[in-house]
C-alpha positions in Angstrom: 12.1 -51.9 10.8 10.4 -48.1 11.0 11.1 -45.6 7.5 11.5 -42.6 9.4 12.3 -40.8 5.9 10.3 -37.5 5.6 7.0 -37.9 2.3 8.3 -36.2 -0.4 6.7 -31.9 -0.9 3.1 -31.4 -2.1 2.9 -29.0 -4.6 0.5 -26.3 -2.4 -3.2 -26.1 -3.6 -2.0 -22.1 -3.8 -2.0 -21.0 -7.4 1.8 -19.6 -7.1 2.2 -20.2 -11.0 0.5 -16.7 -11.2 3.9 -14.9 -9.7 7.2 -14.6 -10.7 10.3 -13.8 -9.6 11.9 -10.5 -10.0 14.7 -10.6 -12.1 18.3 -10.1 -10.3 20.2 -7.1 -11.5 23.3 -7.9 -13.2 26.3 -6.9 -10.8 28.8 -9.0 -10.6 31.2 -6.8 -8.7 28.6 -5.5 -6.6 31.0 -4.2 -3.4 27.6 -3.6 -1.1 28.1 -7.1 1.0 31.4 -6.1 2.5 30.0 -2.3 3.9 29.8 -1.8 7.3 27.0 2.0 7.9 29.5 4.4 9.9 27.5 7.3 10.2 24.0 7.9 9.8 21.8 9.3 6.8 20.4 12.4 5.9 16.3 11.4 7.4 13.3 13.0 5.5 10.2 12.4 7.7 7.4 11.5 5.6 5.2 11.5 8.4 3.2 14.6 7.4 2.4 13.6 3.7 2.2 10.1 2.4 1.7 9.2 6.8 -0.6 11.3 6.6 -2.9 10.0 3.3 -2.3 6.6 4.2 -5.0 7.2 7.4 -8.3 6.4 8.3 -8.8 9.9 9.2 -6.3 11.8 8.1 -5.0 14.4 10.6 -6.6 17.2 12.0 -4.5 20.5 11.5 -3.6 20.6 15.3 -2.9 17.3 15.4 -0.3 17.5 12.5 1.0 20.6 14.2 2.1 18.6 17.4 3.7 15.4 14.9 5.4 18.4 13.2 6.7 20.5 16.2 7.6 16.0 17.7 9.2 15.4 14.4 11.7 19.0 15.3 12.5 17.8 18.9 13.8 14.7 17.6 15.9 17.0 15.5 15.3 15.3 11.6 16.3 18.0 9.7 14.2 17.7 6.6 10.5 16.7 6.8 7.7 16.4 3.6 4.7 18.9 5.5 2.2 18.1 2.6 0.9 17.8 -0.8 -1.0 21.4 -1.3 -1.9 21.3 -4.8 -4.1 18.3 -3.8 -6.3 20.1 -1.1 -6.8 23.3 0.7 -6.1 22.0 3.9 -2.7 21.0 3.2 -2.5 24.7 2.0 -3.2 26.2 4.9 -1.2 23.5 7.1 2.1 25.0 4.7 0.9 28.7 5.0 0.3 28.5 9.0 4.2 26.7 9.4 5.4 29.7 7.1 3.3 32.3 8.2 3.6 31.6 12.4 7.3 30.9 11.7 7.2 27.6 13.6 10.4 26.1 10.7 13.3 26.2 13.0 16.7 28.4 10.3 18.2 24.4 9.8 15.2 22.7 8.8 14.3 22.2 5.7 10.1 22.3 4.8 9.4 19.5 1.8 6.4 19.4 -0.6 5.4 17.1 -3.1 3.6 18.2 -6.8 2.3 16.4 -9.8 4.0 17.8 -13.4 0.5 19.8 -14.1 1.5 24.0 -14.3 -1.4 23.9 -11.9 -0.6 22.2 -9.5 3.4 23.5 -10.1 2.3 26.5 -9.6 0.0 25.8 -6.1 3.0 24.3 -4.7 5.4 27.4 -5.2 2.9 29.6 -4.0 2.4 27.5 -1.0 5.9 27.7 -0.5 6.2 32.1 -0.8 7.9 32.8 1.8 9.9 30.2 3.6 13.5 30.1 4.9 14.3 26.6 3.3 12.4 24.6 1.6 12.5 21.5 -1.3 10.0 20.9 -4.0 9.0 17.2 -5.5 8.0 16.4 -8.7 7.4 12.6 -9.6 6.1 10.6 -12.4 5.7 6.8 -12.9 8.6 5.4 -15.5 7.7 1.7 -14.7 6.4 0.0 -18.3 3.6 -1.4 -16.8 2.2 1.7 -15.1 3.2 3.5 -18.7 1.4 1.1 -20.7 -1.8 0.2 -18.3 -2.0 3.3 -16.4 -0.8 6.1 -18.4 -1.1 4.6 -22.0 2.0 6.6 -22.7 5.6 6.4 -24.1 9.2 5.9 -23.1 9.8 9.9 -25.2 6.3 11.1 -23.2 7.0 10.1 -19.7 10.6 12.1 -20.2 8.7 14.8 -21.6 6.6 14.6 -18.0 9.6 14.7 -15.9 11.5 17.3 -18.2 8.8 20.0 -19.0 7.4 19.5 -15.5 10.8 20.7 -14.2 10.9 23.8 -16.4 7.6 24.7 -14.4 9.1 24.3 -11.5 11.8 26.6 -11.8 9.4 29.3 -12.9 7.4 29.2 -11.1 9.6 29.0 -8.0 11.0 31.8 -9.4 8.1 33.9 -9.3 6.9 33.3 -6.0 9.8 32.0 -4.3 11.7 35.1 -4.0 13.9 34.6 -1.2 13.5 30.8 0.0 16.8 28.8 -0.5 15.1 26.6 -2.9 16.1 23.1 -3.6 14.4 21.3 -5.8 13.9 16.9 -6.0 12.3 14.3 -8.8 11.1 10.5 -8.4 11.0 8.5 -10.6 8.4 6.8 -9.6 8.2 3.1 -8.7 11.9 2.7 -9.5 12.2 -0.7 -8.0 10.3 -1.8 -10.4 11.6 0.0 -13.7 14.1 -0.5 -16.5 17.2 0.8 -14.6 18.5 2.2 -18.3 15.2 4.3 -18.5 15.1 5.8 -14.8 18.2 6.6 -15.8 17.8 8.4 -19.0 15.0 9.9 -17.2 16.7 11.1 -14.0 19.9 12.1 -16.7 17.4 14.4 -18.5 15.8 15.8 -15.6 19.3 17.3 -14.2 20.0 18.6 -17.5 17.2 21.1 -17.3 18.0 21.1 -13.5 21.7 22.0 -14.5 23.4 20.6 -10.8 26.5 21.4 -9.8 28.5 22.3 -6.2 26.1 24.0 -4.1 23.0 23.4 -6.3 22.1 19.9 -5.9 19.4 17.8 -7.0 17.4 15.2 -4.8 17.2 11.4 -7.0 14.9 9.7 -4.9 14.8 6.2 -6.2 11.6 4.8 -4.2 10.0 1.6 -4.2 7.2 2.8 -4.5 6.3 -1.2 -4.4 8.7 -3.9 -2.7 8.8 -6.3 -5.8 12.2 -7.9 -4.7 14.3 -9.6 -1.9 16.5 -6.5 -0.3 19.2 -7.7 -2.1 18.2 -6.3 -5.0 16.9 -3.6 -4.4 21.0 -2.5 -3.1 21.9 -4.0 -6.8 19.2 -1.2 -8.4 21.2 1.3 -6.6 25.0 0.7 -6.6 24.2 0.6 -10.6 22.6 4.1 -10.4 25.1 5.6 -8.0 27.7 3.8 -10.5 25.9 5.4 -13.3 24.8 8.4 -12.9 26.2 11.7 -13.6 27.5 14.9 -11.5 27.6 12.5 -8.7 29.4 14.8 -6.1 25.4 17.4 -6.5 23.6 14.5 -6.5 21.8 12.9 -3.4 20.2 9.7 -3.9 17.3 9.3 -1.8 15.3 5.7 -1.0 12.3 5.7 -0.3 11.1 1.8 0.7 7.6 0.9 1.7 6.9 -2.4 3.5 5.4 -5.1 0.9 6.9 -7.7 1.5 8.4 -7.0 5.3 11.6 -6.6 4.5 11.3 -2.0 3.8 14.0 -2.2 7.1 16.5 -4.3 5.5 16.6 -3.0 1.5 17.1 0.4 3.1 19.8 -0.9 5.3 21.8 -2.6 2.4 20.0 0.3 0.0 22.9 2.3 2.2 26.0 0.3 1.8 25.2 0.7 -1.7 25.4 3.9 -2.0 22.3 5.6 -0.6 23.0 9.0 0.8 19.4 10.0 2.2 16.4 7.9 3.2 12.9 8.7 3.9 10.2 7.5 6.1 7.7 7.7 8.8 7.8 7.1 12.5 6.5 3.4 13.6 6.2 2.6 9.6 2.6 4.5 8.4 1.7 5.1 5.4 -0.2 3.2 1.7 -1.4 -0.1 2.4 2.2 -2.0 4.4 3.6 1.6 5.2 6.7 4.0 4.5 9.5 2.1 6.4 10.1 2.5 9.5 12.8 5.4 10.5 12.5 4.5 14.5 13.6 1.0 13.6 16.2 2.2 11.5 17.2 5.3 14.2 17.8 3.0 16.9 19.2 0.0 14.9 22.6 2.5 14.4 22.3 2.8 18.0 22.1 -0.3 18.8 25.4 -0.7 16.3 27.1 2.3 18.5 25.8 4.9 15.8 24.4 8.1 16.8 21.4 8.5 14.6 21.6 11.9 14.7 17.9 11.6 15.8 16.5 11.7 19.6 14.6 8.8 20.8 15.8 8.8 24.4 11.8 9.3 25.4 10.4 7.0 23.0 7.5 6.5 24.6 6.6 10.3 24.2 7.4 9.4 20.7 5.1 6.5 20.3 2.3 8.5 22.7 2.7 11.6 20.2 2.5 8.8 17.1 -0.8 7.1 18.2 -2.8 10.5 19.5 -1.7 12.5 16.4 -2.9 8.9 13.6 -5.4 7.8 15.9 -3.0 3.8 15.3 -1.9 1.8 17.8 2.1 0.9 17.9 1.8 -2.5 18.1 2.7 -4.0 21.3 6.2 -5.8 19.7 7.5 -2.4 17.5 11.3 -4.0 17.9 11.9 -0.8 19.9 8.8 1.2 21.5 6.5 -1.9 21.7 5.0 -2.1 25.3 5.7 -5.4 25.6 9.9 -5.8 23.8 11.6 -5.2 27.5 9.0 -7.9 29.1 10.3 -10.5 29.7 7.4 -13.5 30.2 10.0 -17.0 30.0 11.1 -18.1 33.5 14.2 -18.9 32.1 14.4 -16.1 30.4 14.1 -13.2 33.6 17.0 -15.2 35.0 19.6 -14.4 31.9 18.3 -10.8 32.1 18.5 -10.3 36.0 21.9 -11.9 36.0 23.0 -10.1 32.9 22.2 -6.5 35.0 23.6 -7.8 38.3 26.7 -8.4 36.0 26.5 -4.5 34.7 26.4 -3.4 37.9 29.3 -5.8 39.4 31.5 -4.5 36.3 30.6 -0.6 37.2 31.4 -1.0 40.8 35.0 -2.0 39.9 35.9 0.3 37.9 33.8 3.0 40.1 31.7 4.3 37.5 28.0 4.5 37.2 26.2 1.6 35.0 25.2 4.0 32.1 28.5 4.4 30.8 30.0 0.5 30.6 29.2 -0.7 27.0 26.0 -2.6 27.7 25.9 -6.0 26.6 23.2 -8.1 29.2 21.0 -10.9 27.8 18.2 -10.7 25.7 18.7 -7.2 25.2 19.6 -5.6 22.8 19.4 -2.4 24.3 19.6 -0.7 27.6 15.7 0.0 28.5 17.0 3.2 30.3 18.4 4.7 27.3 14.9 4.8 26.0 13.5 6.3 29.1 12.0 2.5 29.7 12.8 -0.2 32.7 13.1 -4.1 32.2 9.9 -5.8 32.7 10.6 -8.7 35.1 7.4 -10.0 36.3 4.4 -7.9 35.8 2.3 -8.6 32.0 2.3 -5.6 30.4 -1.2 -6.0 28.0 -1.7 -3.6 25.1 -2.9 -0.4 24.6 -6.0 -1.7 22.5 -5.2 1.3 20.7 -5.3 4.3 23.1 -2.0 5.5 23.8 -3.0 9.3 22.8 -4.6 8.9 25.8 -2.4 8.7 28.4 -0.3 12.0 26.0 -3.7 14.2 26.3 -3.4 13.6 30.3 0.6 14.2 29.8 0.4 17.2 27.0 -3.1 19.0 28.8 -2.7 17.8 32.4 1.0 16.9 33.7 -0.3 13.3 34.3 2.5 10.9 33.9 0.0 8.3 33.8 2.5 4.8 35.2 2.1 2.2 32.5 -0.1 0.2 34.2 -2.6 3.0 35.1 -2.2 3.7 31.3 -4.4 0.4 30.7 -6.3 0.4 32.9 -8.1 3.7 32.0 -7.6 3.3 28.8 -10.4 0.2 28.9 -12.8 2.9 30.3 -12.0 5.3 27.4 -12.2 2.4 25.0 -15.7 1.0 26.2 -17.1 5.2 26.0 -16.3 5.2 22.5 -17.4 2.3 21.5 -20.9 4.1 22.6 -20.1 7.3 20.7 -19.8 8.9 17.6 -16.4 10.1 16.3 -13.7 10.9 18.1 -13.6 11.6 21.9 -11.5 14.8 22.7 -9.6 16.0 25.2 -12.3 17.5 27.3 -13.8 14.2 27.7 -10.8 12.4 28.7 -10.3 14.6 31.4 -14.3 15.0 32.3 -13.9 10.6 32.6 -10.6 10.9 34.1 -12.4 13.1 36.8 -15.6 11.2 37.2 -12.9 7.8 37.6 -10.6 8.6 39.5 -10.6 12.2 41.1 -14.2 13.1 41.9 -15.5 9.5 44.2 -16.5 10.1 47.8 -17.9 7.2 48.1 -17.8 5.6 50.4 -14.8 6.9 51.8 -13.8 10.2 52.0 -11.0 11.8 53.7 -11.2 14.8 55.9 -8.6 15.5 58.1 -4.9 13.5 58.9 -1.5 14.1 62.0 1.1 12.0 61.1 3.9 11.9 64.4 7.3 9.8 62.0 9.5 8.6 64.9 13.3 8.6 64.1 13.1 4.9 63.5 10.8 5.8 60.4 8.2 4.1 62.6 5.0 7.0 61.5 1.8 7.6 64.0 -1.4 8.8 62.6 -4.6 9.6 63.5 -7.0 9.6 60.5 -10.4 11.3 60.3 -12.7 9.7 57.9 -16.8 9.3 56.5 -17.2 6.6 55.7 -20.8 5.7 54.8 -21.6 8.5 55.8 -20.6 8.2 59.3 -17.8 10.4 60.9 -15.6 8.3 61.9 -11.6 8.2 63.4 -8.7 5.5 63.6 -5.4 4.7 65.0 -2.6 3.9 62.9 0.6 2.2 62.2 3.3 2.0 59.6 7.3 2.1 58.0 5.8 5.6 56.3 2.7 7.8 56.5 1.3 5.7 53.2 1.8 2.3 55.2 0.2 3.9 58.3 -2.4 4.7 56.5 -3.6 1.6 55.1 -2.9 0.0 58.1 -6.1 2.9 59.7 -8.1 1.9 56.2 -7.9 -1.9 57.3 -10.2 -0.8 60.3 -12.3 1.1 58.6 -13.2 -2.3 56.8 -11.1 -2.0 53.5 -8.1 -4.5 53.4 -5.7 -2.4 50.9 -2.2 -3.8 50.2 0.0 -1.4 48.4 1.8 -2.9 45.4 3.7 0.1 43.5 3.4 3.8 43.8 4.7 6.5 42.2 4.3 10.4 42.3 5.3 13.3 40.8 4.8 16.8 41.1 2.8 18.9 38.1 4.5 22.5 38.1 7.3 23.7 39.7 7.2 27.6 42.6 5.8 27.2 45.7 2.5 26.7 44.7 2.7 23.4 42.9 0.5 20.3 43.1 1.8 16.4 43.1 -0.3 13.9 41.9 -0.1 10.9 43.4 -0.4 7.2 41.9 -1.1 3.8 44.2 -1.8 0.9 42.3 -3.8 -1.8 45.4 -5.1 -4.8 46.1 -8.7 -4.9 47.5 -10.4 -8.4 48.1 -8.8 -9.6 45.3 -8.9 -7.4 42.4 -5.9 -5.2 41.2 -6.9 -0.9 41.5 -4.7 1.7 40.6 -5.9 5.3 42.9 -4.9 8.8 41.5 -4.4 11.8 43.9 -3.9 15.2 43.7 -2.4 17.6 46.6 -0.7 20.4 46.9 0.9 17.9 49.8 2.7 15.2 48.4 1.0 13.1 52.0 -1.8 14.5 51.2 -2.1 13.5 47.7 -0.8 9.9 48.4 -3.6 9.5 51.2 -5.9 10.2 48.5 -4.9 7.8 46.2 -5.4 5.7 48.0 -8.7 6.7 49.2 -9.7 6.7 45.6 -8.1 2.9 45.4 -10.5 1.8 48.2 -13.2 3.4 45.9 -13.2 2.2 43.2 -12.4 -1.7 44.0 -16.4 -1.0 45.7 -17.9 0.7 42.9 -19.5 -1.4 40.2 -17.7 0.9 37.4 -14.4 -0.1 37.7 -13.3 -1.8 34.7 -13.1 -5.3 33.7 -9.3 -6.5 34.6 
């Protein structure tokens, strides 16, 4: 008889013995495991500070401004906008926000500083004239940093924090008259420090600041390096929340990093354990593996029926803007914004989703309401893609854009062109080819020039001169088309169910075998002189290719798009599919 017993597991050749488990927290009466998050925490975006400082190419002032405007539009009320004492660029950006009066009255900007007097003075100067602002001071308290980085005793570390707080108060009084001024202190590397010592430092800081109702202090407890499982971080937060004094005047904030890949879980458990506020970045940008992802956190709340207090209704626009500002791609498998997360490749998944969508439509019809009013429940789809401006893509594969999401953003922001997703992918390949041969960044003008050359300026071998259509009562179209075909003027008559179909029939007579796979259109502006854009995806001689047309008349734009696709199908410069 064959013995199917599993062999004993052999030790790995990896040197795991060099590492040690993080010790648990002695908190046998912890309460957070039975808690439920029923409302959103306060959010602070640190995209413009922590996120920006970790970029390969930090944002230019113009990109910073676009990021700031996005955060405001989404509804973030607390935004860390820079480290003004660290660089003239950051200082100038903070000043521009204040002097150009672009910070809404209900938004508090925050800036970071170390505990040196010259840096604190410069920081307060950057905020002069702001309506609402917080100064965020930090110093490391963990034993490894005390011993290796600073060679400082506990008393010396505590003195840095308290003296820094005194200096913040002194220079804020000198330079920030008229500003509604708040204060935040972070015992950096909190997650790897002794809880009692972190609390001792924070209490000493509060003795200087003297928080009271109406005079809040933010105590930010960062998992600067994620060192333990999420439950341990939750225990640390609950222990601190129980033991800190003046709790009614303290906002406990958390700032998790993602070194173990569990920052989202750690943050959610920390909120259950008593945290009032969360600091993070859109799509998890930041040092090393990044800060906690504010998009995932907010959408997780949304998926549980909790108002995230942030608008993710056009998640593609959020993603495109962040990709443009950071020059980094969002992963195609990002839980809510990735290109592939509402696409099923498996036939069984597609079938289940199709049946689920049909069930929603049936329930809506029975109740006499729209599908959007029905409680969401569909196989494999935790949320309705339409709620974030997406659709369910059952059959068509969508590939990643190789980090070129900013291309689509530029075309929409600068030229009002809202490219369909697969056209974005096609054009991004052309830009990627350009970027590989260029030194430095391709600017918006170069992108627009490439788009014009690729889609709007092709006149060979086909050029549309004129057309006339007759539409019969049954919707059948007859069309006479005048084309220039390889330099020769020719006329064709086509028939079809609509002007595009009739035109395609005529194009076949001109020698181009076209099958239209997809079509979309939109206005580029409002008013009597409005222009329109049309996009067609065509199969021509076995090649899938897009065409674009722009004209004041939407039918003309549509026909130009078909001609564009035909010309591109015969050109040698089509990006490979």
